[in-house]
C-alpha positions, 0 to 999 in steps of 0.5 A, a space after each residue: 475636545 472634538 466631541 465638546 466642540 460638536 456639542 457645543 455647535 448643536 446647543 447654539 443650533 438649537 438655543 436659535 430655534 427656540 429663540 425664534 419660536 418663543 411666545 414670551 413667558 413673562 406674562 400678558 405684558 410679554 405676549 409678543 415674546 422676549 425677542 421684541 424690543 417695545 415689547 420687552 420696554 412696555 413689560 420690563 424685560 431685558 433687551 435681547 441677548 449679547 454675544 460674547 467671544 470664547 476660546 474653544 479647544 477642539 480636535 480637528 482632522 489634518 493631513 500631512 506627508 510621511 514615509 513608511 517601509 515596506 517590504 516587497 519581493 524581488 526575484 534576484 539572480 545570484 552566483 554560487 559555487 556548486 561542485 558536480 562528481 565527475 569520473 577522472 582517469 588515473 594512471 596507478 603503478 602496483 606490485 602484482 603477484 604473478 605465477 610462471 610455468 618454467 620448464 625443467 629438466 630432470 633424471 627420474 627413476 621409473 619401474 616398467 613390467 615386462 611380460 614375460 611367458 611362463 609354464 605352470 602346472 595348475 588345477 582347473 575345473 572343466 564343465 562336462 556336458 552329458 546326456 542320461 536317460 530319465 524315466 518318468 511317469 504320467 497320470 492320465 484320469 480316464 471315465 470308464 462309464 457306460 449308459 443304462 436304461 431306466 423307467 422316468 416319469 414323463 408329464 401329460 401329452 399334447 391330447 391330454 393338455 388339451 382335451 382331457 378332463 379331470 376325474 376323480 383324482 385332483 392330483 395323480 401324483 400325490 402320495 396321500 391319494 389311494 386310488 387314481 383313476 389314471 396311471 402314471 406315464 413313464 418313458 425309457 431313457 438311456 443314463 451314462 453311469 460314470 466310472 473314473 479311472 487313473 491310467 498311469 504311463 512310464 515316458 522315458 526321455 534323454 536329459 543333457 546335463 552339465 558336470 564339473 570336472 578338475 582336472 591337473 593341466 599344464 598351462 602358459 601364462 604371462 607373467 609380469 617382470 618389474 624392471 628399473 631404469 632412468 628416464 629424463 622427463 621435463 616438468 613444468 615449475 610454478 614460480 613467483 614473483 612480483 612484478 609492476 603493473 600499470 592500470 588506468 582507473 577511473 576516480 570520482 572527484 568532486 569539481 567546482 564550477 560556478 552556477 547562477 540562481 534566481 532567488 527570492 528576497 523581501 527588500 525593504 521599500 521606502 514609499 511617501 504616503 499621506 497620513 491623517 491625524 487628529 490636531 488639538 487647536 484653539 480658536 476664538 468663537 462668537 456665542 450669544 449671552 443673556 441677562 434676565 431683569 427683575 420683571 422676568 424673574 419668575 420665568 428666568 426661574 422656570 428657565 433655571 436662572 437666578 432673579 438676583 444679580 442680572 445673572 448671565 446664562 449662557 445657551 439657555 433662552 427664556 423659553 423651552 
């Protein structure tokens, strides 16, 4: 409906502009336009369009007051019961097994040994040290050699090495040579001729020797003689008994106490607001209407009207 009302207003504005700018489509007799009464009367056209009241239904915005519910976070302090663990001393009595040492006197038979000297005949072994002569032979290697004279060849002298020239003999000591220009020089030396002989020498010495000799002797020994007698002794005897014992122990207990805490809660809140809504309303409006005569039938035909019966058209003009 709101769109229809807007469309009707736009059509009315368009028709008013066109009616003012119309040039007379009825021919030469309507040259001054259909909106001029003298011209329309002389040309035989219909008078100016009339107005009529119509009922229009349209949607219009309307503001109204209402309430809405929203949620708001609030911090609320609340009390609650909490528990804590505490160690509380507690006295308990229990039976404890105790072992005691109780002295006790009693007679005991004991055996003791007494040492008594006794003469006995025994065969004993003794060690006797004696000195005996012992003859040993020692051997010694002695060199009983002698010196002998012997001819041995010798090398050239200093004079020969410095100024003597070689003769026909290249090598005087060469065994292949049959003749030699110079004789071989020799010299006489003493040479030791060894003669090793083993010499044995007897040696007599006194050696101390240990000998074991068996003999029969009378010896005095201490012999143990057992003796039995009764003695009084004090011994400790273990006695077990049940004794009540009181102890203090620490017991853990949960103790309740009141505490406070701050928690966040969503609280509904109702608040007034101004809202807008579209309301359907019916109103009375005056709109122009036109009538077409027989003289303007061709023009009305061009405008889409009918030439018969003086038809009435809304929102139409005699020209475009």
